[in-house]
CHARMM internal coordinates of N, CA and C (Angstrom, degrees):
IC EDIT
DIST 1 N 1 CA 1.4573
DIST 1 CA 1 C 1.5282
ANGL 1 N 1 CA 1 C 109.57
DIST 1 C 2 N 1.3057
ANGL 1 CA 1 C 2 N 116.89
DIHE 1 N 1 CA 1 C 2 N 132.61
DIST 2 N 2 CA 1.4505
ANGL 1 C 2 N 2 CA 121.91
DIHE 1 CA 1 C 2 N 2 CA -176.51
DIST 2 CA 2 C 1.5235
ANGL 2 N 2 CA 2 C 111.14
DIHE 1 C 2 N 2 CA 2 C -87.60
DIST 2 C 3 N 1.3207
ANGL 2 CA 2 C 3 N 116.10
DIHE 2 N 2 CA 2 C 3 N 132.28
DIST 3 N 3 CA 1.4596
ANGL 2 C 3 N 3 CA 121.62
DIHE 2 CA 2 C 3 N 3 CA 178.94
DIST 3 CA 3 C 1.5240
ANGL 3 N 3 CA 3 C 110.21
DIHE 2 C 3 N 3 CA 3 C -68.49
DIST 3 C 4 N 1.3204
ANGL 3 CA 3 C 4 N 116.02
DIHE 3 N 3 CA 3 C 4 N 150.55
DIST 4 N 4 CA 1.4670
ANGL 3 C 4 N 4 CA 121.54
DIHE 3 CA 3 C 4 N 4 CA 177.32
DIST 4 CA 4 C 1.5256
ANGL 4 N 4 CA 4 C 111.01
DIHE 3 C 4 N 4 CA 4 C -62.27
DIST 4 C 5 N 1.3373
ANGL 4 CA 4 C 5 N 117.40
DIHE 4 N 4 CA 4 C 5 N -26.07
DIST 5 N 5 CA 1.4633
ANGL 4 C 5 N 5 CA 122.21
DIHE 4 CA 4 C 5 N 5 CA -177.41
DIST 5 CA 5 C 1.5254
ANGL 5 N 5 CA 5 C 113.35
DIHE 4 C 5 N 5 CA 5 C -92.88
DIST 5 C 6 N 1.3199
ANGL 5 CA 5 C 6 N 118.16
DIHE 5 N 5 CA 5 C 6 N 4.40
DIST 6 N 6 CA 1.4574
ANGL 5 C 6 N 6 CA 121.50
DIHE 5 CA 5 C 6 N 6 CA -179.62
DIST 6 CA 6 C 1.5227
ANGL 6 N 6 CA 6 C 110.04
DIHE 5 C 6 N 6 CA 6 C -70.26
DIST 6 C 7 N 1.3358
ANGL 6 CA 6 C 7 N 115.76
DIHE 6 N 6 CA 6 C 7 N 129.61
DIST 7 N 7 CA 1.4617
ANGL 6 C 7 N 7 CA 120.62
DIHE 6 CA 6 C 7 N 7 CA 177.85
DIST 7 CA 7 C 1.5225
ANGL 7 N 7 CA 7 C 109.59
DIHE 6 C 7 N 7 CA 7 C -81.05
DIST 7 C 8 N 1.3311
ANGL 7 CA 7 C 8 N 115.76
DIHE 7 N 7 CA 7 C 8 N 142.20
DIST 8 N 8 CA 1.4612
ANGL 7 C 8 N 8 CA 121.34
DIHE 7 CA 7 C 8 N 8 CA -179.81
DIST 8 CA 8 C 1.5281
ANGL 8 N 8 CA 8 C 108.96
DIHE 7 C 8 N 8 CA 8 C -114.98
DIST 8 C 9 N 1.3314
ANGL 8 CA 8 C 9 N 115.06
DIHE 8 N 8 CA 8 C 9 N 119.76
DIST 9 N 9 CA 1.4587
ANGL 8 C 9 N 9 CA 119.37
DIHE 8 CA 8 C 9 N 9 CA 178.58
DIST 9 CA 9 C 1.5234
ANGL 9 N 9 CA 9 C 109.40
DIHE 8 C 9 N 9 CA 9 C -62.51
DIST 9 C 10 N 1.3241
ANGL 9 CA 9 C 10 N 116.07
DIHE 9 N 9 CA 9 C 10 N 136.45
DIST 10 N 10 CA 1.4570
ANGL 9 C 10 N 10 CA 121.86
DIHE 9 CA 9 C 10 N 10 CA -178.47
DIST 10 CA 10 C 1.5145
ANGL 10 N 10 CA 10 C 112.85
DIHE 9 C 10 N 10 CA 10 C 90.41
DIST 10 C 11 N 1.3123
ANGL 10 CA 10 C 11 N 116.51
DIHE 10 N 10 CA 10 C 11 N -20.64
DIST 11 N 11 CA 1.4660
ANGL 10 C 11 N 11 CA 121.08
DIHE 10 CA 10 C 11 N 11 CA 178.53
DIST 11 CA 11 C 1.5300
ANGL 11 N 11 CA 11 C 110.57
DIHE 10 C 11 N 11 CA 11 C -110.58
DIST 11 C 12 N 1.3236
ANGL 11 CA 11 C 12 N 116.88
DIHE 11 N 11 CA 11 C 12 N -49.46
DIST 12 N 12 CA 1.4645
ANGL 11 C 12 N 12 CA 122.04
DIHE 11 CA 11 C 12 N 12 CA -179.22
DIST 12 CA 12 C 1.5252
ANGL 12 N 12 CA 12 C 112.21
DIHE 11 C 12 N 12 CA 12 C -98.22
DIST 12 C 13 N 1.3102
ANGL 12 CA 12 C 13 N 117.04
DIHE 12 N 12 CA 12 C 13 N -23.65
DIST 13 N 13 CA 1.4615
ANGL 12 C 13 N 13 CA 121.35
DIHE 12 CA 12 C 13 N 13 CA -177.99
DIST 13 CA 13 C 1.5227
ANGL 13 N 13 CA 13 C 109.71
DIHE 12 C 13 N 13 CA 13 C -160.86
DIST 13 C 14 N 1.3319
ANGL 13 CA 13 C 14 N 114.59
DIHE 13 N 13 CA 13 C 14 N 166.61
DIST 14 N 14 CA 1.4594
ANGL 13 C 14 N 14 CA 121.74
DIHE 13 CA 13 C 14 N 14 CA 170.91
DIST 14 CA 14 C 1.5185
ANGL 14 N 14 CA 14 C 106.93
DIHE 13 C 14 N 14 CA 14 C -148.53
DIST 14 C 15 N 1.3112
ANGL 14 CA 14 C 15 N 116.75
DIHE 14 N 14 CA 14 C 15 N 165.27
DIST 15 N 15 CA 1.4569
ANGL 14 C 15 N 15 CA 121.03
DIHE 14 CA 14 C 15 N 15 CA 178.78
DIST 15 CA 15 C 1.5189
ANGL 15 N 15 CA 15 C 109.55
DIHE 14 C 15 N 15 CA 15 C -103.78
DIST 15 C 16 N 1.3315
ANGL 15 CA 15 C 16 N 114.90
DIHE 15 N 15 CA 15 C 16 N 136.84
DIST 16 N 16 CA 1.4593
ANGL 15 C 16 N 16 CA 121.18
DIHE 15 CA 15 C 16 N 16 CA 176.72
DIST 16 CA 16 C 1.5179
ANGL 16 N 16 CA 16 C 107.62
DIHE 15 C 16 N 16 CA 16 C -139.00
DIST 16 C 17 N 1.3078
ANGL 16 CA 16 C 17 N 116.71
DIHE 16 N 16 CA 16 C 17 N 121.84
DIST 17 N 17 CA 1.4627
ANGL 16 C 17 N 17 CA 122.24
DIHE 16 CA 16 C 17 N 17 CA -178.37
DIST 17 CA 17 C 1.5242
ANGL 17 N 17 CA 17 C 111.64
DIHE 16 C 17 N 17 CA 17 C 52.25
DIST 17 C 18 N 1.3278
ANGL 17 CA 17 C 18 N 116.85
DIHE 17 N 17 CA 17 C 18 N 38.79
DIST 18 N 18 CA 1.4545
ANGL 17 C 18 N 18 CA 121.82
DIHE 17 CA 17 C 18 N 18 CA 178.01
DIST 18 CA 18 C 1.5157
ANGL 18 N 18 CA 18 C 115.31
DIHE 17 C 18 N 18 CA 18 C 80.30
DIST 18 C 19 N 1.3237
ANGL 18 CA 18 C 19 N 117.58
DIHE 18 N 18 CA 18 C 19 N 1.95
DIST 19 N 19 CA 1.4652
ANGL 18 C 19 N 19 CA 121.86
DIHE 18 CA 18 C 19 N 19 CA -179.74
DIST 19 CA 19 C 1.5185
ANGL 19 N 19 CA 19 C 110.56
DIHE 18 C 19 N 19 CA 19 C -109.00
DIST 19 C 20 N 1.3284
ANGL 19 CA 19 C 20 N 115.90
DIHE 19 N 19 CA 19 C 20 N 142.60
DIST 20 N 20 CA 1.4650
ANGL 19 C 20 N 20 CA 120.92
DIHE 19 CA 19 C 20 N 20 CA 176.22
DIST 20 CA 20 C 1.5274
ANGL 20 N 20 CA 20 C 108.20
DIHE 19 C 20 N 20 CA 20 C -82.46
DIST 20 C 21 N 1.3294
ANGL 20 CA 20 C 21 N 116.14
DIHE 20 N 20 CA 20 C 21 N 126.36
DIST 21 N 21 CA 1.4623
ANGL 20 C 21 N 21 CA 122.45
DIHE 20 CA 20 C 21 N 21 CA 179.89
DIST 21 CA 21 C 1.5273
ANGL 21 N 21 CA 21 C 107.68
DIHE 20 C 21 N 21 CA 21 C -115.72
DIST 21 C 22 N 1.3355
ANGL 21 CA 21 C 22 N 116.39
DIHE 21 N 21 CA 21 C 22 N 120.13
DIST 22 N 22 CA 1.4598
ANGL 21 C 22 N 22 CA 120.29
DIHE 21 CA 21 C 22 N 22 CA 179.60
DIST 22 CA 22 C 1.5223
ANGL 22 N 22 CA 22 C 110.46
DIHE 21 C 22 N 22 CA 22 C -80.13
DIST 22 C 23 N 1.3280
ANGL 22 CA 22 C 23 N 115.80
DIHE 22 N 22 CA 22 C 23 N 141.89
DIST 23 N 23 CA 1.4627
ANGL 22 C 23 N 23 CA 121.64
DIHE 22 CA 22 C 23 N 23 CA -179.43
DIST 23 CA 23 C 1.5257
ANGL 23 N 23 CA 23 C 110.98
DIHE 22 C 23 N 23 CA 23 C -84.67
DIST 23 C 24 N 1.3205
ANGL 23 CA 23 C 24 N 115.70
DIHE 23 N 23 CA 23 C 24 N 167.65
DIST 24 N 24 CA 1.4604
ANGL 23 C 24 N 24 CA 121.03
DIHE 23 CA 23 C 24 N 24 CA 175.85
DIST 24 CA 24 C 1.5324
ANGL 24 N 24 CA 24 C 110.15
DIHE 23 C 24 N 24 CA 24 C -59.42
DIST 24 C 25 N 1.3225
ANGL 24 CA 24 C 25 N 116.18
DIHE 24 N 24 CA 24 C 25 N -39.35
DIST 25 N 25 CA 1.4707
ANGL 24 C 25 N 25 CA 120.26
DIHE 24 CA 24 C 25 N 25 CA 179.69
DIST 25 CA 25 C 1.5312
ANGL 25 N 25 CA 25 C 110.88
DIHE 24 C 25 N 25 CA 25 C -58.57
DIST 25 C 26 N 1.3332
ANGL 25 CA 25 C 26 N 117.34
DIHE 25 N 25 CA 25 C 26 N -42.71
DIST 26 N 26 CA 1.4658
ANGL 25 C 26 N 26 CA 120.80
DIHE 25 CA 25 C 26 N 26 CA 177.64
DIST 26 CA 26 C 1.5224
ANGL 26 N 26 CA 26 C 110.68
DIHE 25 C 26 N 26 CA 26 C -60.92
DIST 26 C 27 N 1.3322
ANGL 26 CA 26 C 27 N 116.25
DIHE 26 N 26 CA 26 C 27 N -47.14
DIST 27 N 27 CA 1.4704
ANGL 26 C 27 N 27 CA 120.17
DIHE 26 CA 26 C 27 N 27 CA -178.41
DIST 27 CA 27 C 1.5232
ANGL 27 N 27 CA 27 C 111.32
DIHE 26 C 27 N 27 CA 27 C -61.24
DIST 27 C 28 N 1.3179
ANGL 27 CA 27 C 28 N 116.95
DIHE 27 N 27 CA 27 C 28 N -40.69
DIST 28 N 28 CA 1.4643
ANGL 27 C 28 N 28 CA 120.33
DIHE 27 CA 27 C 28 N 28 CA 178.97
DIST 28 CA 28 C 1.5241
ANGL 28 N 28 CA 28 C 111.05
DIHE 27 C 28 N 28 CA 28 C -65.17
DIST 28 C 29 N 1.3422
ANGL 28 CA 28 C 29 N 117.17
DIHE 28 N 28 CA 28 C 29 N -38.74
DIST 29 N 29 CA 1.4704
ANGL 28 C 29 N 29 CA 120.06
DIHE 28 CA 28 C 29 N 29 CA 177.32
DIST 29 CA 29 C 1.5293
ANGL 29 N 29 CA 29 C 110.47
DIHE 28 C 29 N 29 CA 29 C -65.65
DIST 29 C 30 N 1.3436
ANGL 29 CA 29 C 30 N 117.20
DIHE 29 N 29 CA 29 C 30 N -37.11
DIST 30 N 30 CA 1.4641
ANGL 29 C 30 N 30 CA 120.91
DIHE 29 CA 29 C 30 N 30 CA 179.50
DIST 30 CA 30 C 1.5219
ANGL 30 N 30 CA 30 C 109.90
DIHE 29 C 30 N 30 CA 30 C -66.99
DIST 30 C 31 N 1.3244
ANGL 30 CA 30 C 31 N 117.35
DIHE 30 N 30 CA 30 C 31 N -40.79
DIST 31 N 31 CA 1.4545
ANGL 30 C 31 N 31 CA 121.10
DIHE 30 CA 30 C 31 N 31 CA 171.56
DIST 31 CA 31 C 1.5132
ANGL 31 N 31 CA 31 C 117.64
DIHE 30 C 31 N 31 CA 31 C 95.74
DIST 31 C 32 N 1.3252
ANGL 31 CA 31 C 32 N 118.40
DIHE 31 N 31 CA 31 C 32 N 3.90
DIST 32 N 32 CA 1.4634
ANGL 31 C 32 N 32 CA 119.85
DIHE 31 CA 31 C 32 N 32 CA 178.91
DIST 32 CA 32 C 1.5297
ANGL 32 N 32 CA 32 C 109.62
DIHE 31 C 32 N 32 CA 32 C -159.81
DIST 32 C 33 N 1.3228
ANGL 32 CA 32 C 33 N 115.55
DIHE 32 N 32 CA 32 C 33 N 163.62
DIST 33 N 33 CA 1.4606
ANGL 32 C 33 N 33 CA 122.09
DIHE 32 CA 32 C 33 N 33 CA 177.12
DIST 33 CA 33 C 1.5255
ANGL 33 N 33 CA 33 C 109.11
DIHE 32 C 33 N 33 CA 33 C -88.17
DIST 33 C 34 N 1.3241
ANGL 33 CA 33 C 34 N 117.03
DIHE 33 N 33 CA 33 C 34 N 133.93
DIST 34 N 34 CA 1.4655
ANGL 33 C 34 N 34 CA 121.10
DIHE 33 CA 33 C 34 N 34 CA 178.92
DIST 34 CA 34 C 1.5234
ANGL 34 N 34 CA 34 C 111.69
DIHE 33 C 34 N 34 CA 34 C -85.57
DIST 34 C 35 N 1.3377
ANGL 34 CA 34 C 35 N 117.97
DIHE 34 N 34 CA 34 C 35 N -12.89
DIST 35 N 35 CA 1.4582
ANGL 34 C 35 N 35 CA 121.20
DIHE 34 CA 34 C 35 N 35 CA 178.53
DIST 35 CA 35 C 1.5186
ANGL 35 N 35 CA 35 C 114.40
DIHE 34 C 35 N 35 CA 35 C 84.22
DIST 35 C 36 N 1.3357
ANGL 35 CA 35 C 36 N 118.12
DIHE 35 N 35 CA 35 C 36 N 9.78
DIST 36 N 36 CA 1.4607
ANGL 35 C 36 N 36 CA 120.82
DIHE 35 CA 35 C 36 N 36 CA -178.15
DIST 36 CA 36 C 1.5242
ANGL 36 N 36 CA 36 C 113.91
DIHE 35 C 36 N 36 CA 36 C -92.59
DIST 36 C 37 N 1.3053
ANGL 36 CA 36 C 37 N 117.72
DIHE 36 N 36 CA 36 C 37 N 4.12
DIST 37 N 37 CA 1.4609
ANGL 36 C 37 N 37 CA 120.09
DIHE 36 CA 36 C 37 N 37 CA 178.19
DIST 37 CA 37 C 1.5131
ANGL 37 N 37 CA 37 C 113.51
DIHE 36 C 37 N 37 CA 37 C 72.89
DIST 37 C 38 N 1.3099
ANGL 37 CA 37 C 38 N 117.06
DIHE 37 N 37 CA 37 C 38 N 36.66
DIST 38 N 38 CA 1.4637
ANGL 37 C 38 N 38 CA 121.70
DIHE 37 CA 37 C 38 N 38 CA -178.29
DIST 38 CA 38 C 1.5306
ANGL 38 N 38 CA 38 C 111.19
DIHE 37 C 38 N 38 CA 38 C -60.51
DIST 38 C 39 N 1.3118
ANGL 38 CA 38 C 39 N 115.76
DIHE 38 N 38 CA 38 C 39 N 142.36
DIST 39 N 39 CA 1.4604
ANGL 38 C 39 N 39 CA 122.47
DIHE 38 CA 38 C 39 N 39 CA -176.53
DIST 39 CA 39 C 1.5204
ANGL 39 N 39 CA 39 C 113.11
DIHE 38 C 39 N 39 CA 39 C -56.51
DIST 39 C 40 N 1.3128
ANGL 39 CA 39 C 40 N 117.51
DIHE 39 N 39 CA 39 C 40 N -42.25
DIST 40 N 40 CA 1.4589
ANGL 39 C 40 N 40 CA 121.40
DIHE 39 CA 39 C 40 N 40 CA -174.02
DIST 40 CA 40 C 1.5248
ANGL 40 N 40 CA 40 C 113.17
DIHE 39 C 40 N 40 CA 40 C -104.46
DIST 40 C 41 N 1.3207
ANGL 40 CA 40 C 41 N 118.10
DIHE 40 N 40 CA 40 C 41 N 22.21
DIST 41 N 41 CA 1.4666
ANGL 40 C 41 N 41 CA 121.22
DIHE 40 CA 40 C 41 N 41 CA -179.15
DIST 41 CA 41 C 1.5309
ANGL 41 N 41 CA 41 C 109.66
DIHE 40 C 41 N 41 CA 41 C -62.70
DIST 41 C 42 N 1.3381
ANGL 41 CA 41 C 42 N 116.99
DIHE 41 N 41 CA 41 C 42 N 122.07
DIST 42 N 42 CA 1.4634
ANGL 41 C 42 N 42 CA 120.46
DIHE 41 CA 41 C 42 N 42 CA -179.10
DIST 42 CA 42 C 1.5242
ANGL 42 N 42 CA 42 C 113.39
DIHE 41 C 42 N 42 CA 42 C -85.34
DIST 42 C 43 N 1.3221
ANGL 42 CA 42 C 43 N 116.33
DIHE 42 N 42 CA 42 C 43 N -2.39
DIST 43 N 43 CA 1.4609
ANGL 42 C 43 N 43 CA 120.10
DIHE 42 CA 42 C 43 N 43 CA -175.86
DIST 43 CA 43 C 1.5193
ANGL 43 N 43 CA 43 C 110.50
DIHE 42 C 43 N 43 CA 43 C -91.02
DIST 43 C 44 N 1.2958
ANGL 43 CA 43 C 44 N 115.72
DIHE 43 N 43 CA 43 C 44 N 154.03
DIST 44 N 44 CA 1.4589
ANGL 43 C 44 N 44 CA 123.06
DIHE 43 CA 43 C 44 N 44 CA -177.37
DIST 44 CA 44 C 1.5219
ANGL 44 N 44 CA 44 C 111.22
DIHE 43 C 44 N 44 CA 44 C -59.11
DIST 44 C 45 N 1.3262
ANGL 44 CA 44 C 45 N 116.38
DIHE 44 N 44 CA 44 C 45 N 148.03
DIST 45 N 45 CA 1.4634
ANGL 44 C 45 N 45 CA 120.85
DIHE 44 CA 44 C 45 N 45 CA 172.71
DIST 45 CA 45 C 1.5156
ANGL 45 N 45 CA 45 C 111.49
DIHE 44 C 45 N 45 CA 45 C -81.26
DIST 45 C 46 N 1.3220
ANGL 45 CA 45 C 46 N 116.92
DIHE 45 N 45 CA 45 C 46 N 0.33
DIST 46 N 46 CA 1.4548
ANGL 45 C 46 N 46 CA 122.47
DIHE 45 CA 45 C 46 N 46 CA 179.61
DIST 46 CA 46 C 1.5202
ANGL 46 N 46 CA 46 C 109.43
DIHE 45 C 46 N 46 CA 46 C -75.95
DIST 46 C 47 N 1.3368
ANGL 46 CA 46 C 47 N 117.65
DIHE 46 N 46 CA 46 C 47 N 117.72
DIST 47 N 47 CA 1.4624
ANGL 46 C 47 N 47 CA 121.05
DIHE 46 CA 46 C 47 N 47 CA -176.88
DIST 47 CA 47 C 1.5212
ANGL 47 N 47 CA 47 C 112.46
DIHE 46 C 47 N 47 CA 47 C -67.48
DIST 47 C 48 N 1.3367
ANGL 47 CA 47 C 48 N 118.05
DIHE 47 N 47 CA 47 C 48 N -11.15
DIST 48 N 48 CA 1.4596
ANGL 47 C 48 N 48 CA 120.83
DIHE 47 CA 47 C 48 N 48 CA 176.74
DIST 48 CA 48 C 1.5202
ANGL 48 N 48 CA 48 C 112.14
DIHE 47 C 48 N 48 CA 48 C -84.64
DIST 48 C 49 N 1.3292
ANGL 48 CA 48 C 49 N 117.07
DIHE 48 N 48 CA 48 C 49 N -9.40
DIST 49 N 49 CA 1.4588
ANGL 48 C 49 N 49 CA 121.70
DIHE 48 CA 48 C 49 N 49 CA 178.77
DIST 49 CA 49 C 1.5227
ANGL 49 N 49 CA 49 C 108.86
DIHE 48 C 49 N 49 CA 49 C -67.88
DIST 49 C 50 N 1.3201
ANGL 49 CA 49 C 50 N 118.06
DIHE 49 N 49 CA 49 C 50 N 129.72
DIST 50 N 50 CA 1.4618
ANGL 49 C 50 N 50 CA 121.48
DIHE 49 CA 49 C 50 N 50 CA -175.88
DIST 50 CA 50 C 1.5197
ANGL 50 N 50 CA 50 C 112.53
DIHE 49 C 50 N 50 CA 50 C -66.62
DIST 50 C 51 N 1.3391
ANGL 50 CA 50 C 51 N 118.88
DIHE 50 N 50 CA 50 C 51 N -21.45
DIST 51 N 51 CA 1.4575
ANGL 50 C 51 N 51 CA 121.04
DIHE 50 CA 50 C 51 N 51 CA 178.23
DIST 51 CA 51 C 1.5181
ANGL 51 N 51 CA 51 C 112.46
DIHE 50 C 51 N 51 CA 51 C -87.02
DIST 51 C 52 N 1.3029
ANGL 51 CA 51 C 52 N 116.91
DIHE 51 N 51 CA 51 C 52 N -7.26
DIST 52 N 52 CA 1.4506
ANGL 51 C 52 N 52 CA 121.67
DIHE 51 CA 51 C 52 N 52 CA -174.84
DIST 52 CA 52 C 1.5158
ANGL 52 N 52 CA 52 C 110.08
DIHE 51 C 52 N 52 CA 52 C -99.13
DIST 52 C 53 N 1.3124
ANGL 52 CA 52 C 53 N 116.38
DIHE 52 N 52 CA 52 C 53 N 134.83
DIST 53 N 53 CA 1.4564
ANGL 52 C 53 N 53 CA 121.84
DIHE 52 CA 52 C 53 N 53 CA 178.82
DIST 53 CA 53 C 1.5173
ANGL 53 N 53 CA 53 C 109.84
DIHE 52 C 53 N 53 CA 53 C -64.04
DIST 53 C 54 N 1.3056
ANGL 53 CA 53 C 54 N 116.93
DIHE 53 N 53 CA 53 C 54 N 156.89
DIST 54 N 54 CA 1.4604
ANGL 53 C 54 N 54 CA 121.79
DIHE 53 CA 53 C 54 N 54 CA 177.09
DIST 54 CA 54 C 1.5182
ANGL 54 N 54 CA 54 C 111.71
DIHE 53 C 54 N 54 CA 54 C -89.16
DIST 54 C 55 N 1.3271
ANGL 54 CA 54 C 55 N 117.53
DIHE 54 N 54 CA 54 C 55 N 26.26
DIST 55 N 55 CA 1.4543
ANGL 54 C 55 N 55 CA 121.55
DIHE 54 CA 54 C 55 N 55 CA 179.04
DIST 55 CA 55 C 1.5130
ANGL 55 N 55 CA 55 C 110.93
DIHE 54 C 55 N 55 CA 55 C -62.72
DIST 55 C 56 N 1.3252
ANGL 55 CA 55 C 56 N 116.79
DIHE 55 N 55 CA 55 C 56 N 156.33
DIST 56 N 56 CA 1.4578
ANGL 55 C 56 N 56 CA 120.56
DIHE 55 CA 55 C 56 N 56 CA -178.48
DIST 56 CA 56 C 1.5207
ANGL 56 N 56 CA 56 C 110.23
DIHE 55 C 56 N 56 CA 56 C -73.11
DIST 56 C 57 N 1.3176
ANGL 56 CA 56 C 57 N 116.20
DIHE 56 N 56 CA 56 C 57 N 161.66
DIST 57 N 57 CA 1.4567
ANGL 56 C 57 N 57 CA 120.95
DIHE 56 CA 56 C 57 N 57 CA 177.70
DIST 57 CA 57 C 1.5186
ANGL 57 N 57 CA 57 C 111.38
DIHE 56 C 57 N 57 CA 57 C -70.53
DIST 57 C 58 N 1.3563
ANGL 57 CA 57 C 58 N 117.71
DIHE 57 N 57 CA 57 C 58 N -16.08
DIST 58 N 58 CA 1.4555
ANGL 57 C 58 N 58 CA 120.47
DIHE 57 CA 57 C 58 N 58 CA 178.97
DIST 58 CA 58 C 1.5182
ANGL 58 N 58 CA 58 C 111.03
DIHE 57 C 58 N 58 CA 58 C -59.44
DIST 58 C 59 N 1.3345
ANGL 58 CA 58 C 59 N 117.26
DIHE 58 N 58 CA 58 C 59 N -39.53
DIST 59 N 59 CA 1.4608
ANGL 58 C 59 N 59 CA 119.48
DIHE 58 CA 58 C 59 N 59 CA -179.80
DIST 59 CA 59 C 1.5222
ANGL 59 N 59 CA 59 C 110.59
DIHE 58 C 59 N 59 CA 59 C -65.65
DIST 59 C 60 N 1.3246
ANGL 59 CA 59 C 60 N 117.92
DIHE 59 N 59 CA 59 C 60 N -32.50
DIST 60 N 60 CA 1.4610
ANGL 59 C 60 N 60 CA 120.99
DIHE 59 CA 59 C 60 N 60 CA 177.14
DIST 60 CA 60 C 1.5288
ANGL 60 N 60 CA 60 C 109.44
DIHE 59 C 60 N 60 CA 60 C -65.26
DIST 60 C 61 N 1.3303
ANGL 60 CA 60 C 61 N 117.35
DIHE 60 N 60 CA 60 C 61 N -40.64
DIST 61 N 61 CA 1.4488
ANGL 60 C 61 N 61 CA 121.04
DIHE 60 CA 60 C 61 N 61 CA -179.04
DIST 61 CA 61 C 1.5226
ANGL 61 N 61 CA 61 C 111.74
DIHE 60 C 61 N 61 CA 61 C -67.35
DIST 61 C 62 N 1.3280
ANGL 61 CA 61 C 62 N 117.71
DIHE 61 N 61 CA 61 C 62 N -33.51
DIST 62 N 62 CA 1.4525
ANGL 61 C 62 N 62 CA 120.49
DIHE 61 CA 61 C 62 N 62 CA 179.24
DIST 62 CA 62 C 1.5175
ANGL 62 N 62 CA 62 C 111.50
DIHE 61 C 62 N 62 CA 62 C -62.05
DIST 62 C 63 N 1.3150
ANGL 62 CA 62 C 63 N 117.26
DIHE 62 N 62 CA 62 C 63 N -33.91
DIST 63 N 63 CA 1.4542
ANGL 62 C 63 N 63 CA 121.45
DIHE 62 CA 62 C 63 N 63 CA -176.57
DIST 63 CA 63 C 1.5260
ANGL 63 N 63 CA 63 C 112.92
DIHE 62 C 63 N 63 CA 63 C -99.84
DIST 63 C 64 N 1.3211
ANGL 63 CA 63 C 64 N 117.85
DIHE 63 N 63 CA 63 C 64 N 7.55
DIST 64 N 64 CA 1.4586
ANGL 63 C 64 N 64 CA 120.35
DIHE 63 CA 63 C 64 N 64 CA -174.70
DIST 64 CA 64 C 1.5229
ANGL 64 N 64 CA 64 C 112.43
DIHE 63 C 64 N 64 CA 64 C -65.17
DIST 64 C 65 N 1.3243
ANGL 64 CA 64 C 65 N 118.23
DIHE 64 N 64 CA 64 C 65 N -23.38
DIST 65 N 65 CA 1.4605
ANGL 64 C 65 N 65 CA 119.73
DIHE 64 CA 64 C 65 N 65 CA 179.86
DIST 65 CA 65 C 1.5185
ANGL 65 N 65 CA 65 C 112.13
DIHE 64 C 65 N 65 CA 65 C -71.22
DIST 65 C 66 N 1.3373
ANGL 65 CA 65 C 66 N 117.34
DIHE 65 N 65 CA 65 C 66 N -11.04
DIST 66 N 66 CA 1.4497
ANGL 65 C 66 N 66 CA 121.04
DIHE 65 CA 65 C 66 N 66 CA -178.87
DIST 66 CA 66 C 1.5162
ANGL 66 N 66 CA 66 C 113.04
DIHE 65 C 66 N 66 CA 66 C -96.90
DIST 66 C 67 N 1.3129
ANGL 66 CA 66 C 67 N 118.53
DIHE 66 N 66 CA 66 C 67 N 1.72
DIST 67 N 67 CA 1.4600
ANGL 66 C 67 N 67 CA 119.95
DIHE 66 CA 66 C 67 N 67 CA -178.64
DIST 67 CA 67 C 1.5139
ANGL 67 N 67 CA 67 C 110.18
DIHE 66 C 67 N 67 CA 67 C -79.99
DIST 67 C 68 N 1.3073
ANGL 67 CA 67 C 68 N 115.41
DIHE 67 N 67 CA 67 C 68 N 152.19
DIST 68 N 68 CA 1.4709
ANGL 67 C 68 N 68 CA 120.61
DIHE 67 CA 67 C 68 N 68 CA 179.71
DIST 68 CA 68 C 1.4918
ANGL 68 N 68 CA 68 C 110.88
DIHE 67 C 68 N 68 CA 68 C -86.87
END
COOR INIT
IC SEED 1 N 1 CA 1 C
IC BUILD
């Protein structure tokens, strides 16, 4: 029996260049922004947004090479 929290490759994440990339669907199920600048983050980049972490913009810049 599969747990409700089990991640499904292709639905919740995929691998790119050896890195796990979480999908928008995964982020929506989690329910909040972690502040790591994830490629498919559905939450606003506005730090005043209550769903958005108060992480620094530096973390966004670290992951900027992964944006489409």
